[in-house]
C-alpha positions in Angstrom: -29.1 -12.2 -1.3 -26.2 -10.2 -0.7 -26.9 -6.5 0.1 -24.5 -4.3 1.5 -23.1 -0.5 0.8 -19.9 0.9 1.5 -18.6 4.5 1.1 -15.2 5.9 1.2 -14.3 9.8 1.2 -13.1 11.4 -1.8 -11.0 14.7 -2.3 -11.4 15.4 -6.2 -14.7 14.0 -7.3 -14.0 14.6 -11.1 -10.6 12.6 -11.0 -12.4 10.0 -9.2 -15.4 9.9 -11.9 -12.7 9.8 -14.6 -11.5 6.7 -13.3 -15.0 5.1 -12.5 -17.0 5.9 -15.7 -14.8 3.8 -17.8 -16.1 0.1 -17.7 -13.1 -1.2 -19.2 -11.2 -0.3 -16.2 -13.4 -2.6 -13.7 -11.0 -5.4 -13.6 -8.2 -3.0 -12.7 -9.9 -2.3 -9.4 -12.5 -4.7 -8.9 -9.9 -8.1 -8.4 -13.4 -10.3 -8.4 -13.7 -9.6 -12.3 -10.7 -11.0 -14.1 -11.9 -10.4 -17.6 -14.5 -8.3 -18.9 -15.5 -8.8 -22.4 -18.0 -5.8 -23.4 -18.9 -3.6 -26.3 -20.9 -0.4 -26.6 -24.5 -1.1 -27.5 -26.0 2.3 -27.2 -24.4 5.7 -26.1 -22.9 4.7 -22.3 -24.6 1.2 -22.3 -22.2 -1.8 -22.8 -23.1 -5.4 -22.9 -20.9 -8.6 -23.0 -19.3 -11.2 -20.9 -17.6 -11.1 -17.5 -15.4 -13.8 -16.2 -14.9 -13.8 -12.4 -11.8 -14.6 -10.3 -13.5 -17.9 -9.3 -14.2 -20.1 -12.1 -17.1 -19.0 -13.6 -18.6 -16.6 -16.2 -21.7 -14.6 -16.7 -23.5 -11.9 -18.7 -23.4 -8.4 -18.0 -25.0 -5.3 -18.9 -23.2 -1.5 -17.9 -24.5 1.7 -17.8 -22.7 5.2 -17.3 -24.7 8.0 -16.1 -22.5 11.1 -16.3 -25.4 13.3 -14.9 -25.6 11.3 -11.8 -21.8 9.9 -11.6 -23.0 6.5 -11.5 -22.3 3.4 -13.0 -24.7 0.3 -12.8 -23.4 -3.3 -13.6 -26.1 -5.5 -13.9 -25.6 -9.3 -13.6 -27.8 -10.9 -16.0 -26.7 -14.3 -16.1 -24.2 -16.4 -14.1 -23.4 -17.4 -10.6 -24.3 -13.7 -9.4 -27.5 -12.0 -10.8 -28.4 -8.5 -9.7 -26.8 -5.1 -9.6 -23.8 -3.5 -8.2 -23.8 0.2 -8.4 -21.1 2.8 -8.1 -21.6 6.2 -7.3 -19.9 9.5 -6.6 -21.8 12.2 -4.5 -20.9 14.7 -1.7 -17.4 13.7 -1.6 -17.8 10.2 -1.2 -17.7 7.2 -3.4 -20.2 4.4 -2.6 -20.5 0.7 -3.7 -24.0 -0.5 -3.4 -24.3 -4.2 -3.9 -27.6 -6.2 -4.4 -27.0 -9.3 -5.7 -28.2 -13.0 -5.2 -26.1 -16.1 -6.1 -26.8 -19.2 -7.8 -27.8 -22.2 -5.9 -24.2 -23.8 -5.9 -22.7 -20.9 -4.5 -25.6 -20.3 -1.7 -24.0 -22.7 0.8 -21.1 -20.5 1.3 -23.1 -17.0 1.1 -21.8 -15.5 4.3 -18.1 -16.2 3.5 -18.9 -14.7 -0.2 -20.9 -11.7 1.5 -17.7 -11.2 3.5 -15.3 -11.8 0.4 -17.3 -9.2 -1.5 -17.2 -6.7 1.3 -13.4 -6.9 1.6 -13.0 -6.8 -2.2 -15.1 -3.5 -1.9 -13.1 -1.9 0.7 -10.0 -2.6 -1.3 -11.2 -1.7 -4.8 -12.5 1.7 -3.4 -8.9 2.3 -1.6 -7.5 1.4 -5.1 -9.3 3.8 -7.0 -9.1 6.8 -4.4 -5.4 6.2 -4.5 -5.0 6.3 -8.1 -2.4 8.6 -8.9 
């Protein structure tokens, strides 16, 4: 199981939320997501297929909550299952991972967790530094 949270300070919460709340922008910042083919199935709820940077695909459900400024990515099938939440609150953007890897990827779980952490740090930096 991979569980961690990484936060980064932000100056303009409104600007950051405008970036984060658009699920179609996920591949621009989260480089572990090579492609995201989703469609809105109800207001602020998206479902579809994700293609990871490593050669694998899965099904996702993405929920955008404007009131709490949180986006929840639920990995429903594929090599990663669980959730990834991105939340903006108290002048911080936080990324919280709670996922499990498929059996094939578990043998390198520690390396994968470090890779996810590094990717998260870089994604948050890309979001915060967006002009």
